[in-house]
PDB file of N, CA, C and O in Angstrom:
ATOM      1  N   MET A   1    -128.062  76.285  67.391  1.00  0.00           N
ATOM      2  CA  MET A   1    -127.769  77.027  66.162  1.00  0.00           C
ATOM      3  C   MET A   1    -126.492  77.847  66.312  1.00  0.00           C
ATOM      4  O   MET A   1    -125.647  77.882  65.417  1.00  0.00           O
ATOM      5  N   LEU A   2    -126.372  78.496  67.449  1.00  0.00           N
ATOM      6  CA  LEU A   2    -125.175  79.309  67.681  1.00  0.00           C
ATOM      7  C   LEU A   2    -123.915  78.455  67.682  1.00  0.00           C
ATOM      8  O   LEU A   2    -122.878  78.857  67.155  1.00  0.00           O
ATOM      9  N   THR A   3    -124.020  77.265  68.285  1.00  0.00           N
ATOM     10  CA  THR A   3    -122.867  76.366  68.328  1.00  0.00           C
ATOM     11  C   THR A   3    -122.432  75.980  66.919  1.00  0.00           C
ATOM     12  O   THR A   3    -121.238  75.943  66.620  1.00  0.00           O
ATOM     13  N   ILE A   4    -123.401  75.694  66.058  1.00  0.00           N
ATOM     14  CA  ILE A   4    -123.083  75.318  64.680  1.00  0.00           C
ATOM     15  C   ILE A   4    -122.415  76.475  63.958  1.00  0.00           C
ATOM     16  O   ILE A   4    -121.454  76.277  63.214  1.00  0.00           O
ATOM     17  N   THR A   5    -122.921  77.686  64.177  1.00  0.00           N
ATOM     18  CA  THR A   5    -122.350  78.865  63.531  1.00  0.00           C
ATOM     19  C   THR A   5    -120.894  79.059  63.948  1.00  0.00           C
ATOM     20  O   THR A   5    -120.026  79.304  63.111  1.00  0.00           O
ATOM     21  N   VAL A   6    -120.640  78.946  65.247  1.00  0.00           N
ATOM     22  CA  VAL A   6    -119.273  79.097  65.751  1.00  0.00           C
ATOM     23  C   VAL A   6    -118.370  78.016  65.185  1.00  0.00           C
ATOM     24  O   VAL A   6    -117.235  78.290  64.792  1.00  0.00           O
ATOM     25  N   TYR A   7    -118.872  76.787  65.143  1.00  0.00           N
ATOM     26  CA  TYR A   7    -118.097  75.661  64.628  1.00  0.00           C
ATOM     27  C   TYR A   7    -117.700  75.894  63.174  1.00  0.00           C
ATOM     28  O   TYR A   7    -116.548  75.680  62.799  1.00  0.00           O
ATOM     29  N   LEU A   8    -118.663  76.335  62.354  1.00  0.00           N
ATOM     30  CA  LEU A   8    -118.375  76.597  60.950  1.00  0.00           C
ATOM     31  C   LEU A   8    -117.385  77.743  60.804  1.00  0.00           C
ATOM     32  O   LEU A   8    -116.507  77.698  59.942  1.00  0.00           O
ATOM     33  N   PHE A   9    -117.520  78.771  61.640  1.00  0.00           N
ATOM     34  CA  PHE A   9    -116.600  79.902  61.591  1.00  0.00           C
ATOM     35  C   PHE A   9    -115.179  79.442  61.879  1.00  0.00           C
ATOM     36  O   PHE A   9    -114.238  79.849  61.198  1.00  0.00           O
ATOM     37  N   ILE A  10    -115.026  78.595  62.888  1.00  0.00           N
ATOM     38  CA  ILE A  10    -113.698  78.091  63.245  1.00  0.00           C
ATOM     39  C   ILE A  10    -113.101  77.295  62.087  1.00  0.00           C
ATOM     40  O   ILE A  10    -111.920  77.442  61.774  1.00  0.00           O
ATOM     41  N   ILE A  11    -113.916  76.453  61.453  1.00  0.00           N
ATOM     42  CA  ILE A  11    -113.431  75.665  60.316  1.00  0.00           C
ATOM     43  C   ILE A  11    -112.971  76.586  59.187  1.00  0.00           C
ATOM     44  O   ILE A  11    -111.894  76.400  58.621  1.00  0.00           O
ATOM     45  N   LEU A  12    -113.800  77.579  58.869  1.00  0.00           N
ATOM     46  CA  LEU A  12    -113.436  78.500  57.786  1.00  0.00           C
ATOM     47  C   LEU A  12    -112.175  79.275  58.132  1.00  0.00           C
ATOM     48  O   LEU A  12    -111.311  79.475  57.279  1.00  0.00           O
ATOM     49  N   PHE A  13    -112.067  79.712  59.383  1.00  0.00           N
ATOM     50  CA  PHE A  13    -110.889  80.468  59.806  1.00  0.00           C
ATOM     51  C   PHE A  13    -109.626  79.619  59.709  1.00  0.00           C
ATOM     52  O   PHE A  13    -108.586  80.087  59.246  1.00  0.00           O
ATOM     53  N   ARG A  14    -109.726  78.373  60.149  1.00  0.00           N
ATOM     54  CA  ARG A  14    -108.566  77.474  60.098  1.00  0.00           C
ATOM     55  C   ARG A  14    -108.177  77.177  58.659  1.00  0.00           C
ATOM     56  O   ARG A  14    -106.994  77.155  58.321  1.00  0.00           O
ATOM     57  N   ASN A  15    -109.177  76.947  57.810  1.00  0.00           N
ATOM     58  CA  ASN A  15    -108.891  76.685  56.406  1.00  0.00           C
ATOM     59  C   ASN A  15    -108.228  77.893  55.756  1.00  0.00           C
ATOM     60  O   ASN A  15    -107.291  77.751  54.970  1.00  0.00           O
ATOM     61  N   PHE A  16    -108.725  79.088  56.094  1.00  0.00           N
ATOM     62  CA  PHE A  16    -108.164  80.316  55.544  1.00  0.00           C
ATOM     63  C   PHE A  16    -106.711  80.473  55.990  1.00  0.00           C
ATOM     64  O   PHE A  16    -105.838  80.771  55.176  1.00  0.00           O
ATOM     65  N   SER A  17    -106.456  80.274  57.276  1.00  0.00           N
ATOM     66  CA  SER A  17    -105.104  80.397  57.810  1.00  0.00           C
ATOM     67  C   SER A  17    -104.169  79.383  57.154  1.00  0.00           C
ATOM     68  O   SER A  17    -103.034  79.714  56.811  1.00  0.00           O
ATOM     69  N   TYR A  18    -104.643  78.155  56.982  1.00  0.00           N
ATOM     70  CA  TYR A  18    -103.849  77.098  56.369  1.00  0.00           C
ATOM     71  C   TYR A  18    -103.513  77.457  54.927  1.00  0.00           C
ATOM     72  O   TYR A  18    -102.373  77.300  54.489  1.00  0.00           O
ATOM     73  N   GLY A  19    -104.521  77.942  54.190  1.00  0.00           N
ATOM     74  CA  GLY A  19    -104.303  78.304  52.790  1.00  0.00           C
ATOM     75  C   GLY A  19    -103.319  79.446  52.652  1.00  0.00           C
ATOM     76  O   GLY A  19    -102.424  79.398  51.808  1.00  0.00           O
ATOM     77  N   VAL A  20    -103.476  80.479  53.474  1.00  0.00           N
ATOM     78  CA  VAL A  20    -102.581  81.624  53.407  1.00  0.00           C
ATOM     79  C   VAL A  20    -101.165  81.208  53.773  1.00  0.00           C
ATOM     80  O   VAL A  20    -100.205  81.624  53.124  1.00  0.00           O
ATOM     81  N   GLY A  21    -101.033  80.396  54.798  1.00  0.00           N
ATOM     82  CA  GLY A  21     -99.716  79.961  55.243  1.00  0.00           C
ATOM     83  C   GLY A  21     -98.965  79.185  54.182  1.00  0.00           C
ATOM     84  O   GLY A  21     -97.745  79.311  54.072  1.00  0.00           O
ATOM     85  N   ASN A  22     -99.672  78.384  53.399  1.00  0.00           N
ATOM     86  CA  ASN A  22     -99.025  77.532  52.415  1.00  0.00           C
ATOM     87  C   ASN A  22     -98.891  78.156  51.036  1.00  0.00           C
ATOM     88  O   ASN A  22     -98.007  77.774  50.270  1.00  0.00           O
ATOM     89  N   HIS A  23     -99.766  79.123  50.703  1.00  0.00           N
ATOM     90  CA  HIS A  23     -99.816  79.607  49.329  1.00  0.00           C
ATOM     91  C   HIS A  23     -99.545  81.098  49.164  1.00  0.00           C
ATOM     92  O   HIS A  23     -99.436  81.587  48.039  1.00  0.00           O
ATOM     93  N   PHE A  24     -99.436  81.822  50.268  1.00  0.00           N
ATOM     94  CA  PHE A  24     -99.303  83.276  50.173  1.00  0.00           C
ATOM     95  C   PHE A  24     -98.077  83.681  49.353  1.00  0.00           C
ATOM     96  O   PHE A  24     -98.131  84.639  48.581  1.00  0.00           O
ATOM     97  N   LEU A  25     -96.984  82.959  49.520  1.00  0.00           N
ATOM     98  CA  LEU A  25     -95.754  83.306  48.825  1.00  0.00           C
ATOM     99  C   LEU A  25     -95.807  82.972  47.338  1.00  0.00           C
ATOM    100  O   LEU A  25     -95.053  83.535  46.545  1.00  0.00           O
ATOM    101  N   LYS A  26     -96.699  82.055  46.961  1.00  0.00           N
ATOM    102  CA  LYS A  26     -96.756  81.617  45.572  1.00  0.00           C
ATOM    103  C   LYS A  26     -97.935  82.204  44.812  1.00  0.00           C
ATOM    104  O   LYS A  26     -97.834  82.471  43.615  1.00  0.00           O
ATOM    105  N   ASN A  27     -99.063  82.407  45.509  1.00  0.00           N
ATOM    106  CA  ASN A  27    -100.284  82.839  44.848  1.00  0.00           C
ATOM    107  C   ASN A  27    -100.806  84.126  45.471  1.00  0.00           C
ATOM    108  O   ASN A  27    -100.361  84.541  46.541  1.00  0.00           O
ATOM    109  N   ASN A  28    -101.760  84.752  44.779  1.00  0.00           N
ATOM    110  CA  ASN A  28    -102.359  85.951  45.336  1.00  0.00           C
ATOM    111  C   ASN A  28    -103.551  85.602  46.212  1.00  0.00           C
ATOM    112  O   ASN A  28    -103.938  84.436  46.300  1.00  0.00           O
ATOM    113  N   LEU A  29    -104.133  86.600  46.859  1.00  0.00           N
ATOM    114  CA  LEU A  29    -105.217  86.366  47.808  1.00  0.00           C
ATOM    115  C   LEU A  29    -106.443  85.759  47.140  1.00  0.00           C
ATOM    116  O   LEU A  29    -107.104  84.903  47.729  1.00  0.00           O
ATOM    117  N   MET A  30    -106.756  86.186  45.923  1.00  0.00           N
ATOM    118  CA  MET A  30    -107.924  85.653  45.228  1.00  0.00           C
ATOM    119  C   MET A  30    -107.787  84.159  44.986  1.00  0.00           C
ATOM    120  O   MET A  30    -108.769  83.420  45.062  1.00  0.00           O
ATOM    121  N   THR A  31    -106.561  83.709  44.694  1.00  0.00           N
ATOM    122  CA  THR A  31    -106.335  82.285  44.491  1.00  0.00           C
ATOM    123  C   THR A  31    -106.575  81.519  45.781  1.00  0.00           C
ATOM    124  O   THR A  31    -107.147  80.429  45.768  1.00  0.00           O
ATOM    125  N   ASN A  32    -106.132  82.097  46.904  1.00  0.00           N
ATOM    126  CA  ASN A  32    -106.379  81.449  48.191  1.00  0.00           C
ATOM    127  C   ASN A  32    -107.859  81.318  48.456  1.00  0.00           C
ATOM    128  O   ASN A  32    -108.322  80.263  48.889  1.00  0.00           O
ATOM    129  N   ILE A  33    -108.609  82.375  48.203  1.00  0.00           N
ATOM    130  CA  ILE A  33    -110.053  82.337  48.424  1.00  0.00           C
ATOM    131  C   ILE A  33    -110.694  81.293  47.525  1.00  0.00           C
ATOM    132  O   ILE A  33    -111.570  80.546  47.960  1.00  0.00           O
ATOM    133  N   TYR A  34    -110.259  81.239  46.273  1.00  0.00           N
ATOM    134  CA  TYR A  34    -110.803  80.245  45.334  1.00  0.00           C
ATOM    135  C   TYR A  34    -110.549  78.829  45.838  1.00  0.00           C
ATOM    136  O   TYR A  34    -111.440  77.981  45.807  1.00  0.00           O
ATOM    137  N   ASN A  35    -109.327  78.580  46.301  1.00  0.00           N
ATOM    138  CA  ASN A  35    -108.990  77.243  46.804  1.00  0.00           C
ATOM    139  C   ASN A  35    -109.841  76.876  48.012  1.00  0.00           C
ATOM    140  O   ASN A  35    -110.261  75.728  48.154  1.00  0.00           O
ATOM    141  N   ILE A  36    -110.095  77.857  48.886  1.00  0.00           N
ATOM    142  CA  ILE A  36    -110.888  77.596  50.083  1.00  0.00           C
ATOM    143  C   ILE A  36    -112.339  77.294  49.703  1.00  0.00           C
ATOM    144  O   ILE A  36    -112.954  76.383  50.256  1.00  0.00           O
ATOM    145  N   LEU A  37    -112.880  78.067  48.754  1.00  0.00           N
ATOM    146  CA  LEU A  37    -114.288  77.911  48.406  1.00  0.00           C
ATOM    147  C   LEU A  37    -114.543  76.688  47.541  1.00  0.00           C
ATOM    148  O   LEU A  37    -115.581  76.040  47.675  1.00  0.00           O
ATOM    149  N   TYR A  38    -113.607  76.365  46.653  1.00  0.00           N
ATOM    150  CA  TYR A  38    -113.864  75.306  45.677  1.00  0.00           C
ATOM    151  C   TYR A  38    -112.920  74.114  45.799  1.00  0.00           C
ATOM    152  O   TYR A  38    -113.140  73.080  45.167  1.00  0.00           O
ATOM    153  N   GLY A  39    -111.871  74.253  46.607  1.00  0.00           N
ATOM    154  CA  GLY A  39    -110.909  73.177  46.740  1.00  0.00           C
ATOM    155  C   GLY A  39    -111.281  72.242  47.862  1.00  0.00           C
ATOM    156  O   GLY A  39    -110.572  71.269  48.116  1.00  0.00           O
TER     157      GLY A  39
END
């Protein structure tokens, strides 16, 4: 269970970093969160 939790955390962190890196200059933080959750 712990391994799965860590794995999911890493995926979410990487997705968040990727989204911020590509969209921070164009969009606001809420848009990044929306893209991560629903994109």
